[in-house]
TIRO-369397 format. One line per field, with one value per residue (C-alpha): residue number from 1; y, x, z. Coordinates in nm, 3 decimals. Layout:
BEGIN
resi [NUM;...]
yy [Y;...]
xx [X;...]
zz [Z;...]
//
This chain:
BEGIN
resi [1;2;3;4;5;6;7;8;9;10;11;12;13;14;15;16;17;18;19;20;21;22;23;24;25;26;27;28;29;30;31;32;33;34;35;36;37;38;39;40;41;42;43;44;45;46;47;48;49;50;51;52;53;54;55;56;57;58;59;60;61;62;63;64;65;66;67;68;69;70;71;72;73;74;75;76;77;78;79;80;81;82;83;84;85;86;87;88;89;90;91;92;93;94;95;96;97;98;99;100;101;102;103;104;105;106;107;108;109;110;111;112;113;114;115;116;117;118;119;120;121;122;123;124;125;126;127;128;129;130;131;132;133;134;135;136;137;138;139;140;141;142;143;144;145;146;147;148;149;150;151;152;153;154;155;156;157;158;159;160;161;162;163;164;165;166;167;168;169;170;171;172;173;174;175;176;177;178;179;180;181;182;183;184;185;186;187;188;189;190;191;192;193;194;195;196;197;198;199;200;201;202;203;204;205;206;207;208;209;210;211;212;213;214;215;216;217;218;219;220;221;222;223;224;225;226;227;228;229;230;231;232;233;234;235;236;237;238;239;240;241;242;243;244;245;246;247;248;249;250;251;252;253;254;255;256;257;258;259;260;261;262;263;264;265;266;267;268;269;270;271;272;273;274;275;276;277;278;279;280;281;282;283;284;285;286;287;288;289;290;291;292;293;294;295;296;297;298;299;300;301;302;303;304;305;306;307;308;309;310;311;312;313;314;315;316;317;318;319;320;321;322;323;324;325;326;327;328;329;330;331;332;333;334;335;336;337;338;339;340;341;342;343;344;345;346;347;348;349;350;351;352;353;354;355;356;357;358;359;360;361;362;363;364;365;366;367;368;369;370;371;372;373;374;375;376;377;378;379;380;381;382;383;384;385;386;387;388;389;390;391;392;393;394;395;396;397;398;399;400;401;402;403;404;405;406;407;408;409;410;411;412;413;414;415;416;417;418;419;420;421;422;423;424;425;426;427;428;429;430;431;432;433;434;435;436;437;438;439;440;441;442;443;444;445;446;447;448;449;450;451;452;453;454;455;456;457;458;459]
yy [0.009;0.355;0.606;0.844;1.239;1.529;1.912;2.137;2.482;2.723;3.044;3.247;3.564;3.507;3.850;3.791;3.702;4.073;3.980;4.073;3.707;3.426;3.267;2.919;3.021;3.109;2.866;2.583;2.403;2.520;2.473;2.651;2.562;2.445;2.184;1.967;1.880;1.837;1.596;1.424;1.365;1.216;0.981;0.851;0.733;0.967;0.976;1.337;1.620;1.955;2.279;2.574;2.912;3.269;3.539;3.555;3.270;3.314;3.272;2.977;2.815;2.863;2.722;2.394;2.369;2.061;1.867;1.663;1.883;2.076;2.467;2.607;2.964;3.083;3.455;3.596;3.449;3.375;3.113;2.734;2.597;2.804;2.710;2.343;2.382;2.546;2.174;2.025;2.069;1.931;1.625;1.547;1.153;1.114;0.875;0.811;0.962;1.321;1.405;1.789;1.954;2.323;2.439;2.573;2.244;2.105;1.913;1.628;1.286;0.995;0.757;0.986;1.017;0.648;0.590;0.840;0.666;0.319;0.438;0.605;0.293;0.034;0.201;0.309;0.688;0.936;1.227;1.164;1.479;1.484;1.686;1.763;1.921;2.240;2.363;2.726;2.693;3.051;3.116;2.775;2.627;2.410;2.045;2.002;1.657;1.494;1.328;1.004;1.139;1.155;1.460;1.738;2.022;2.274;2.624;2.895;3.114;3.428;3.255;3.040;3.088;3.157;2.779;2.666;2.858;2.646;2.342;2.230;1.996;2.182;2.142;2.087;2.131;1.789;1.585;1.255;1.315;1.103;1.285;1.168;1.341;1.652;1.852;1.791;1.922;2.217;2.335;2.375;2.575;2.942;3.225;3.259;3.365;3.695;3.661;3.615;3.322;2.970;2.746;2.407;2.276;2.333;2.013;1.827;1.964;1.884;1.531;1.506;1.621;1.372;1.096;1.015;0.832;1.101;1.011;1.198;1.108;1.298;1.380;1.498;1.880;1.904;1.776;1.987;2.333;2.563;2.845;3.178;3.402;3.453;3.275;2.996;2.951;2.951;2.698;2.479;2.519;2.390;2.079;2.004;2.038;1.806;1.538;1.597;1.566;1.259;1.093;1.140;1.025;0.718;0.663;0.646;1.030;1.178;1.508;1.631;1.877;1.870;2.165;2.350;2.174;2.295;2.045;2.133;1.882;1.813;1.739;1.378;1.274;0.969;0.738;0.803;1.142;1.367;1.718;1.940;2.207;2.526;2.319;2.457;2.233;2.392;2.337;2.001;1.931;1.590;1.490;1.167;0.890;0.934;1.339;1.545;1.893;2.160;2.488;2.601;2.670;2.442;2.538;2.308;2.146;1.796;1.654;1.318;1.071;1.143;1.533;1.750;2.095;2.291;2.596;2.894;2.802;2.909;2.676;2.741;2.530;2.375;2.015;1.871;1.514;1.240;1.330;1.705;1.927;2.282;2.553;2.709;3.033;2.951;3.055;2.823;2.991;2.870;2.651;2.543;2.200;2.063;1.726;1.434;1.500;1.863;2.125;2.470;2.665;2.977;3.278;3.122;3.214;3.028;3.099;2.915;2.732;2.353;2.287;1.970;1.647;1.688;2.032;2.315;2.668;2.679;3.061;3.416;3.344;3.437;3.176;3.287;3.141;2.934;2.563;2.414;2.087;1.816;1.847;2.221;2.456;2.794;3.022;3.276;3.579;3.469;3.630;3.525;3.891;3.744;4.086;4.366;4.583;4.482;4.098;3.792;3.571;3.245;3.147;2.783;2.633;2.313;1.996;2.034;2.398;2.590;2.954;3.173;3.384;3.730;3.642;3.800;3.589;3.845;3.666;3.525;3.340;2.993;2.847;2.545;2.214;2.208;2.572;2.794;3.144;3.360;3.510;3.855;3.819;3.977;3.750;3.884;3.640;3.265;3.074;2.774;2.417;2.389;2.756;2.998;3.288;3.615;3.961;4.214;4.528;4.410;4.510;4.796;4.884;5.223;5.208;5.514;5.676;5.736;5.862;6.101;6.234;6.259;6.029;5.862;5.636;5.812;5.692]
xx [-0.006;0.131;0.152;-0.104;-0.043;-0.271;-0.258;-0.528;-0.554;-0.632;-0.446;-0.734;-0.879;-1.254;-1.318;-1.676;-1.748;-1.695;-1.513;-1.192;-1.182;-1.005;-1.272;-1.164;-1.204;-1.570;-1.764;-2.005;-2.173;-1.947;-1.623;-1.400;-1.493;-1.143;-1.186;-1.385;-1.171;-0.872;-1.100;-1.204;-0.848;-0.741;-1.045;-0.876;-0.568;-0.358;0.000;0.114;-0.115;-0.016;-0.214;-0.113;-0.193;-0.144;-0.406;-0.419;-0.156;-0.087;-0.483;-0.508;-0.200;-0.327;-0.676;-0.474;-0.269;-0.425;-0.427;-0.167;-0.089;0.219;0.143;0.318;0.320;0.232;0.342;0.267;-0.072;0.003;-0.281;-0.362;-0.064;0.163;0.006;0.048;0.408;0.494;0.450;0.740;1.017;0.819;0.713;1.093;1.132;0.748;0.633;0.280;-0.042;-0.186;-0.537;-0.561;-0.863;-0.993;-1.033;-1.360;-1.541;-1.663;-1.936;-1.734;-1.812;-1.598;-1.769;-1.687;-1.318;-1.329;-1.460;-1.246;-0.954;-1.062;-1.117;-0.784;-0.587;-0.794;-0.757;-0.389;-0.452;-0.187;-0.461;-0.833;-1.067;-1.381;-1.638;-2.000;-2.296;-2.480;-2.795;-2.641;-2.248;-2.173;-1.837;-1.690;-1.428;-1.580;-1.471;-1.386;-1.370;-1.253;-1.501;-1.425;-1.532;-1.170;-1.050;-0.910;-0.870;-1.025;-1.121;-1.152;-1.496;-1.290;-1.092;-1.364;-1.524;-1.917;-1.941;-1.751;-1.933;-2.250;-2.091;-2.251;-1.974;-1.752;-1.419;-1.482;-1.105;-1.038;-0.790;-0.583;-0.251;0.056;0.327;0.600;0.395;0.256;0.566;0.731;0.418;0.368;0.716;0.561;0.275;0.283;0.044;-0.109;-0.445;-0.627;-0.567;-0.165;-0.185;-0.040;-0.339;-0.352;-0.600;-0.337;-0.158;-0.483;-0.389;-0.047;-0.112;-0.341;-0.080;0.160;-0.079;-0.128;-0.415;-0.685;-1.018;-1.309;-1.542;-1.889;-2.002;-2.318;-2.324;-2.423;-2.087;-1.849;-1.964;-1.729;-1.828;-1.776;-2.043;-2.236;-2.525;-2.340;-2.218;-2.574;-2.689;-2.379;-2.479;-2.824;-2.695;-2.461;-2.701;-2.935;-2.652;-2.585;-2.957;-3.000;-2.695;-2.816;-3.177;-3.022;-2.819;-3.146;-3.208;-3.548;-3.546;-3.921;-3.884;-3.538;-3.591;-3.591;-3.303;-2.923;-2.657;-2.281;-2.038;-1.865;-2.163;-2.229;-2.565;-2.673;-2.958;-3.311;-3.257;-3.548;-3.467;-3.777;-3.795;-3.558;-3.282;-2.929;-2.636;-2.293;-1.925;-1.810;-2.141;-2.214;-2.561;-2.626;-2.870;-3.240;-3.214;-3.492;-3.399;-3.659;-3.598;-3.252;-2.906;-2.626;-2.266;-1.936;-2.126;-2.161;-2.495;-2.550;-2.812;-3.188;-3.113;-3.425;-3.357;-3.682;-3.763;-3.529;-3.225;-2.873;-2.590;-2.209;-1.935;-2.129;-2.156;-2.496;-2.489;-2.752;-3.093;-3.045;-3.332;-3.279;-3.525;-3.724;-3.540;-3.218;-2.868;-2.581;-2.238;-1.889;-1.745;-2.098;-2.141;-2.476;-2.448;-2.670;-3.060;-3.010;-3.279;-3.223;-3.533;-3.712;-3.474;-3.180;-2.826;-2.503;-2.166;-1.863;-2.048;-2.119;-2.485;-2.476;-2.652;-3.029;-3.007;-3.261;-3.235;-3.601;-3.657;-3.520;-3.154;-2.779;-2.537;-2.173;-1.849;-2.034;-1.994;-2.336;-2.345;-2.630;-2.980;-2.971;-3.278;-3.213;-3.515;-3.636;-3.462;-3.126;-2.810;-2.443;-2.268;-1.906;-1.767;-1.656;-1.567;-1.207;-1.216;-1.435;-1.475;-1.615;-1.943;-1.962;-2.323;-2.271;-2.522;-2.886;-2.892;-3.251;-3.187;-3.517;-3.628;-3.464;-3.155;-2.805;-2.490;-2.205;-1.876;-1.651;-1.884;-1.958;-2.303;-2.278;-2.461;-2.837;-2.877;-3.152;-3.125;-3.441;-3.617;-3.487;-3.163;-2.838;-2.555;-2.204;-2.061;-2.016;-2.296;-2.227;-2.407;-2.760;-2.816;-3.103;-2.961;-3.175;-3.057;-3.313;-3.452;-3.733;-4.095;-4.269;-4.648;-4.755;-5.135;-5.328;-5.026;-5.198;-5.515;-5.312;-5.091;-5.414;-5.265;-5.502;-5.433;-5.521;-5.842]
zz [0.012;-0.103;0.203;0.230;0.265;0.260;0.195;0.314;0.114;0.406;0.296;0.145;0.302;0.191;0.063;-0.017;0.367;0.466;0.754;0.959;1.028;0.801;0.617;0.760;1.109;1.094;1.312;1.210;1.469;1.743;1.545;1.301;0.974;0.901;1.192;0.950;0.672;0.920;1.122;0.779;0.672;1.021;1.009;0.677;0.857;0.668;0.773;0.664;0.706;0.593;0.603;0.375;0.583;0.456;0.556;0.956;0.945;1.317;1.407;1.185;1.330;1.685;1.595;1.491;1.784;1.914;1.577;1.445;1.136;1.002;0.896;0.606;0.520;0.170;0.129;-0.091;-0.213;-0.589;-0.651;-0.567;-0.748;-0.573;-0.239;-0.300;-0.424;-0.082;0.067;-0.166;0.098;0.391;0.192;0.088;0.113;0.105;-0.155;-0.202;-0.293;-0.177;-0.127;-0.178;-0.051;0.070;0.396;0.317;0.241;0.577;0.438;0.288;0.413;0.502;0.252;-0.052;0.017;0.066;-0.274;-0.426;-0.297;-0.401;-0.773;-0.765;-0.652;-0.862;-1.188;-1.105;-1.183;-1.151;-1.091;-0.992;-0.949;-0.739;-0.951;-0.916;-1.138;-1.056;-1.236;-1.179;-1.197;-1.202;-1.028;-1.057;-1.258;-1.526;-1.627;-1.993;-2.098;-2.428;-2.662;-2.503;-2.151;-1.996;-1.834;-2.044;-1.839;-1.600;-1.694;-1.449;-1.525;-1.593;-1.833;-2.001;-2.337;-2.375;-2.458;-2.173;-1.928;-2.041;-1.873;-1.556;-1.428;-1.193;-1.026;-0.634;-0.561;-0.411;-0.600;-0.545;-0.712;-0.695;-0.551;-0.796;-1.075;-0.864;-0.804;-1.147;-1.305;-1.088;-1.190;-1.531;-1.449;-1.573;-1.465;-1.815;-1.696;-1.624;-1.258;-1.316;-1.070;-1.052;-1.069;-0.952;-1.215;-1.490;-1.371;-1.531;-1.873;-1.815;-1.728;-2.035;-2.253;-2.121;-2.144;-1.787;-1.656;-1.532;-1.361;-1.247;-0.971;-0.950;-0.588;-0.422;-0.470;-0.098;0.017;-0.199;-0.259;-0.075;0.149;0.007;0.174;0.464;0.298;0.205;0.583;0.693;0.453;0.567;0.901;0.824;0.655;0.931;1.221;1.009;0.995;1.381;1.473;1.269;1.419;1.786;1.696;1.550;1.886;2.076;2.157;2.115;1.962;1.977;1.713;1.541;1.334;1.655;1.810;1.779;1.880;1.832;1.662;1.996;2.223;2.369;2.450;2.636;2.514;2.614;2.660;2.563;2.392;2.355;2.116;2.174;2.329;2.216;2.326;2.273;2.296;2.489;2.654;2.772;2.881;3.053;2.974;3.043;3.084;2.985;2.860;2.774;2.584;2.768;2.658;2.762;2.705;2.784;3.076;3.209;3.307;3.486;3.448;3.466;3.501;3.408;3.281;3.272;3.052;2.989;3.180;3.083;3.202;3.129;3.237;3.521;3.641;3.762;3.921;3.867;3.931;3.958;3.888;3.755;3.645;3.516;3.450;3.633;3.563;3.645;3.564;3.553;3.835;3.956;4.087;4.179;4.363;4.329;4.373;4.443;4.320;4.157;4.077;3.954;3.905;4.095;3.987;4.094;4.037;4.133;4.391;4.530;4.614;4.818;4.781;4.802;4.890;4.756;4.622;4.471;4.446;4.360;4.495;4.451;4.544;4.471;4.602;4.848;4.955;5.040;5.233;5.207;5.285;5.291;5.203;5.089;5.117;4.855;4.820;4.979;4.861;4.945;4.952;4.841;4.715;4.922;4.647;4.658;4.675;4.690;4.999;5.061;5.238;5.380;5.461;5.633;5.627;5.701;5.744;5.685;5.548;5.590;5.316;5.230;5.410;5.320;5.401;5.416;5.349;5.486;5.696;5.811;5.902;6.141;6.066;6.145;6.203;6.135;6.011;6.052;5.778;5.694;5.844;5.773;5.894;5.926;6.201;6.189;6.313;6.544;6.461;6.597;6.639;6.557;6.415;6.415;6.277;6.241;6.397;6.662;6.546;6.720;6.685;6.766;6.802;6.697;6.528;6.180;6.313;6.562;6.256;6.028;5.766;5.555;5.234;4.915;4.735]
//
């Protein structure tokens, strides 16, 4: 078996995106566009992966920092042929077949690449081109064939004759080329076109002139159309999300309305979970088996088995253990840990805190920088005052404490186990275990005061 290598072209600016960001860094389902061709190549068990960078090279290289790829700078940008030529030095000593594809084709699927590779090797081709046919091929390079159907050349639209522009078969920018031929051919390419660029497509004409075996393999247009505009980006997002949703339904997850469910590419979901309309799962979120999620947004969080997330919650970088119940209208911010069977209710916000096993914060509360023990009840309107204007302090609430409504706990403070904090209290000192803490002005009734001062409610 010949060795496998890949060259991914990611040097372009993408002017039609109208963006300060490099085109290949625009997001799709929670990942940069470039992530998808890189992962596709990795799954194909390709030994050498080279990415040609140019516009915003540092940012693109940083985005690939966790991928097993080598980035190579193209500067100045002189066309696709010139871009591939930059890989020549890095491939010294490599002898095999190279897959060349663009960084803006995130919808290519494994099966298509597998079939392309099988055809190329079976027919002992020097070059195999992935093509597709479009009803409206405007803007794409056309595939010109000989009378017997073999490949002759690719002509860019700006250089095409009126007759050539009627051709519907287009170049997708995906090639399999033998390395032994590729760089010899590129040395012969000249910028004899309106753009004054070195076109990679010219190697097809060179191969045909030299009598090399050339093949074309036609793919589904949905997979291979590149992203050149925001409209293209939105269309690709829709296709990708449909694939993701179908994948999880095939794994035993119920999506009540897939058209209103958004799941990022890196998300993991346990079977028998149910996602209702309006659910958004982002980043590296993991959902345990049998969980039920209503219309809420969850990002980079981990949920155990049987967790229930009610409507209109926002959960970010949090962990919820099995049996937790959250919402509706709850906000779990980064660093939150909800222990097994704990409950967080209406309009409760928690940040950088732990809510212990079986504990409850059901109404209108803020809990920040706090360790809450087991079996604690936090009454409505409770606030942990963790910031004094200079630094944040910690609140500790031990097991089985009852916090009355409208309570302020001014950190740093510790509430001992089994204590009871009276409603309306402002606690500024530690409370020992098994203690009733009361901190409020004593009520005083002045009978007849209203009549004496001739005050009446306005009618």
